TORKOL-4160 file (C-alpha; in steps of 0.2 Angstrom, whole numbers, padded with zeros to 4 digits, m for minus):
147
<pt num="1" X="0411" Y="0034" Z="0669"/>
<pt num="2" X="0396" Y="0024" Z="0663"/>
<pt num="3" X="0398" Y="0005" Z="0661"/>
<pt num="4" X="0387" Y="m0006" Z="0650"/>
<pt num="5" X="0386" Y="m0024" Z="0653"/>
<pt num="6" X="0382" Y="m0038" Z="0641"/>
<pt num="7" X="0384" Y="m0057" Z="0641"/>
<pt num="8" X="0402" Y="m0057" Z="0636"/>
<pt num="9" X="0408" Y="m0044" Z="0649"/>
<pt num="10" X="0407" Y="m0026" Z="0653"/>
<pt num="11" X="0408" Y="m0012" Z="0640"/>
<pt num="12" X="0416" Y="0004" Z="0645"/>
<pt num="13" X="0422" Y="0019" Z="0635"/>
<pt num="14" X="0439" Y="0013" Z="0628"/>
<pt num="15" X="0455" Y="0022" Z="0633"/>
<pt num="16" X="0466" Y="0029" Z="0620"/>
<pt num="17" X="0480" Y="0017" Z="0615"/>
<pt num="18" X="0495" Y="0020" Z="0606"/>
<pt num="19" X="0495" Y="0015" Z="0587"/>
<pt num="20" X="0504" Y="m0002" Z="0584"/>
<pt num="21" X="0519" Y="m0001" Z="0573"/>
<pt num="22" X="0516" Y="m0003" Z="0554"/>
<pt num="23" X="0526" Y="m0019" Z="0553"/>
<pt num="24" X="0516" Y="m0028" Z="0566"/>
<pt num="25" X="0499" Y="m0036" Z="0561"/>
<pt num="26" X="0484" Y="m0032" Z="0571"/>
<pt num="27" X="0479" Y="m0045" Z="0584"/>
<pt num="28" X="0462" Y="m0053" Z="0581"/>
<pt num="29" X="0448" Y="m0047" Z="0592"/>
<pt num="30" X="0444" Y="m0058" Z="0606"/>
<pt num="31" X="0427" Y="m0068" Z="0606"/>
<pt num="32" X="0414" Y="m0056" Z="0613"/>
<pt num="33" X="0423" Y="m0040" Z="0609"/>
<pt num="34" X="0414" Y="m0024" Z="0611"/>
<pt num="35" X="0417" Y="m0010" Z="0599"/>
<pt num="36" X="0420" Y="0008" Z="0602"/>
<pt num="37" X="0406" Y="0019" Z="0609"/>
<pt num="38" X="0399" Y="0029" Z="0594"/>
<pt num="39" X="0392" Y="0046" Z="0600"/>
<pt num="40" X="0376" Y="0052" Z="0592"/>
<pt num="41" X="0370" Y="0070" Z="0592"/>
<pt num="42" X="0360" Y="0074" Z="0608"/>
<pt num="43" X="0361" Y="0062" Z="0623"/>
<pt num="44" X="0363" Y="0045" Z="0613"/>
<pt num="45" X="0377" Y="0033" Z="0610"/>
<pt num="46" X="0379" Y="0016" Z="0602"/>
<pt num="47" X="0390" Y="0002" Z="0607"/>
<pt num="48" X="0392" Y="m0012" Z="0594"/>
<pt num="49" X="0394" Y="m0030" Z="0601"/>
<pt num="50" X="0404" Y="m0043" Z="0591"/>
<pt num="51" X="0407" Y="m0062" Z="0593"/>
<pt num="52" X="0419" Y="m0072" Z="0583"/>
<pt num="53" X="0422" Y="m0057" Z="0572"/>
<pt num="54" X="0403" Y="m0055" Z="0567"/>
<pt num="55" X="0391" Y="m0042" Z="0574"/>
<pt num="56" X="0378" Y="m0049" Z="0585"/>
<pt num="57" X="0370" Y="m0034" Z="0592"/>
<pt num="58" X="0371" Y="m0016" Z="0598"/>
<pt num="59" X="0368" Y="m0007" Z="0615"/>
<pt num="60" X="0358" Y="0009" Z="0612"/>
<pt num="61" X="0360" Y="0022" Z="0626"/>
<pt num="62" X="0348" Y="0036" Z="0625"/>
<pt num="63" X="0337" Y="0046" Z="0636"/>
<pt num="64" X="0345" Y="0039" Z="0652"/>
<pt num="65" X="0340" Y="0021" Z="0646"/>
<pt num="66" X="0351" Y="0007" Z="0639"/>
<pt num="67" X="0343" Y="m0006" Z="0627"/>
<pt num="68" X="0351" Y="m0020" Z="0618"/>
<pt num="69" X="0346" Y="m0023" Z="0600"/>
<pt num="70" X="0350" Y="m0040" Z="0592"/>
<pt num="71" X="0357" Y="m0039" Z="0574"/>
<pt num="72" X="0347" Y="m0050" Z="0562"/>
<pt num="73" X="0358" Y="m0060" Z="0551"/>
<pt num="74" X="0353" Y="m0065" Z="0533"/>
<pt num="75" X="0358" Y="m0083" Z="0535"/>
<pt num="76" X="0346" Y="m0085" Z="0549"/>
<pt num="77" X="0332" Y="m0077" Z="0539"/>
<pt num="78" X="0335" Y="m0089" Z="0525"/>
<pt num="79" X="0336" Y="m0104" Z="0537"/>
<pt num="80" X="0319" Y="m0099" Z="0545"/>
<pt num="81" X="0311" Y="m0096" Z="0528"/>
<pt num="82" X="0317" Y="m0113" Z="0521"/>
<pt num="83" X="0310" Y="m0122" Z="0537"/>
<pt num="84" X="0294" Y="m0113" Z="0535"/>
<pt num="85" X="0293" Y="m0118" Z="0517"/>
<pt num="86" X="0297" Y="m0136" Z="0521"/>
<pt num="87" X="0283" Y="m0137" Z="0534"/>
<pt num="88" X="0270" Y="m0129" Z="0522"/>
<pt num="89" X="0275" Y="m0141" Z="0508"/>
<pt num="90" X="0273" Y="m0156" Z="0520"/>
<pt num="91" X="0257" Y="m0150" Z="0526"/>
<pt num="92" X="0250" Y="m0148" Z="0508"/>
<pt num="93" X="0257" Y="m0165" Z="0504"/>
<pt num="94" X="0248" Y="m0173" Z="0519"/>
<pt num="95" X="0232" Y="m0164" Z="0515"/>
<pt num="96" X="0232" Y="m0170" Z="0497"/>
<pt num="97" X="0236" Y="m0188" Z="0501"/>
<pt num="98" X="0223" Y="m0189" Z="0515"/>
<pt num="99" X="0208" Y="m0182" Z="0505"/>
<pt num="100" X="0192" Y="m0191" Z="0507"/>
<pt num="101" X="0190" Y="m0205" Z="0494"/>
<pt num="102" X="0172" Y="m0210" Z="0488"/>
<pt num="103" X="0166" Y="m0226" Z="0495"/>
<pt num="104" X="0169" Y="m0242" Z="0484"/>
<pt num="105" X="0151" Y="m0248" Z="0487"/>
<pt num="106" X="0136" Y="m0238" Z="0484"/>
<pt num="107" X="0120" Y="m0238" Z="0495"/>
<pt num="108" X="0117" Y="m0255" Z="0503"/>
<pt num="109" X="0098" Y="m0258" Z="0506"/>
<pt num="110" X="0088" Y="m0273" Z="0511"/>
<pt num="111" X="0076" Y="m0280" Z="0498"/>
<pt num="112" X="0061" Y="m0291" Z="0501"/>
<pt num="113" X="0064" Y="m0308" Z="0508"/>
<pt num="114" X="0081" Y="m0302" Z="0515"/>
<pt num="115" X="0090" Y="m0299" Z="0498"/>
<pt num="116" X="0104" Y="m0287" Z="0499"/>
<pt num="117" X="0103" Y="m0273" Z="0486"/>
<pt num="118" X="0119" Y="m0264" Z="0481"/>
<pt num="119" X="0116" Y="m0249" Z="0470"/>
<pt num="120" X="0129" Y="m0240" Z="0460"/>
<pt num="121" X="0141" Y="m0255" Z="0460"/>
<pt num="122" X="0149" Y="m0260" Z="0444"/>
<pt num="123" X="0147" Y="m0278" Z="0438"/>
<pt num="124" X="0160" Y="m0290" Z="0445"/>
<pt num="125" X="0174" Y="m0294" Z="0433"/>
<pt num="126" X="0174" Y="m0311" Z="0425"/>
<pt num="127" X="0186" Y="m0324" Z="0431"/>
<pt num="128" X="0198" Y="m0329" Z="0417"/>
<pt num="129" X="0193" Y="m0345" Z="0409"/>
<pt num="130" X="0208" Y="m0357" Z="0407"/>
<pt num="131" X="0199" Y="m0371" Z="0398"/>
<pt num="132" X="0205" Y="m0375" Z="0381"/>
<pt num="133" X="0194" Y="m0369" Z="0366"/>
<pt num="134" X="0185" Y="m0386" Z="0363"/>
<pt num="135" X="0180" Y="m0386" Z="0382"/>
<pt num="136" X="0172" Y="m0369" Z="0380"/>
<pt num="137" X="0163" Y="m0374" Z="0364"/>
<pt num="138" X="0156" Y="m0390" Z="0373"/>
<pt num="139" X="0153" Y="m0381" Z="0389"/>
<pt num="140" X="0163" Y="m0394" Z="0398"/>
<pt num="141" X="0170" Y="m0392" Z="0416"/>
<pt num="142" X="0183" Y="m0401" Z="0426"/>
<pt num="143" X="0177" Y="m0415" Z="0437"/>
<pt num="144" X="0190" Y="m0410" Z="0450"/>
<pt num="145" X="0186" Y="m0395" Z="0461"/>
<pt num="146" X="0199" Y="m0381" Z="0460"/>
<pt num="147" X="0204" Y="m0375" Z="0476"/>
């Protein structure tokens, strides 16, 4: 008899058991249950492995070798795809947010006599004039310095 081992225990060819009575309910499979050996044509056999009622893998015995093949579950694929999409979206958002902005001041050069020349800079905005209309007409200014 050939024994196949997995993390949940040994898997051997099951012995024939008597059928349960029809009135009895079947007992749930224990955690880490190994299914029956499925004979394939030639020198090959498959042994499915279940955990908590879900298939988790299969042992493939062929050509004198035994290999374990993990079952890929759809919910794991969806979770991996969602995580990859989230990482890609975050990377794109960071790339767009951190793009290089043009400088707010153009070329700064020194003119004759130490004057600083700023090319490509718009004229400064005028400060709001809070004087009454008659003071603007007379060009009058306050005697007290604003701080």
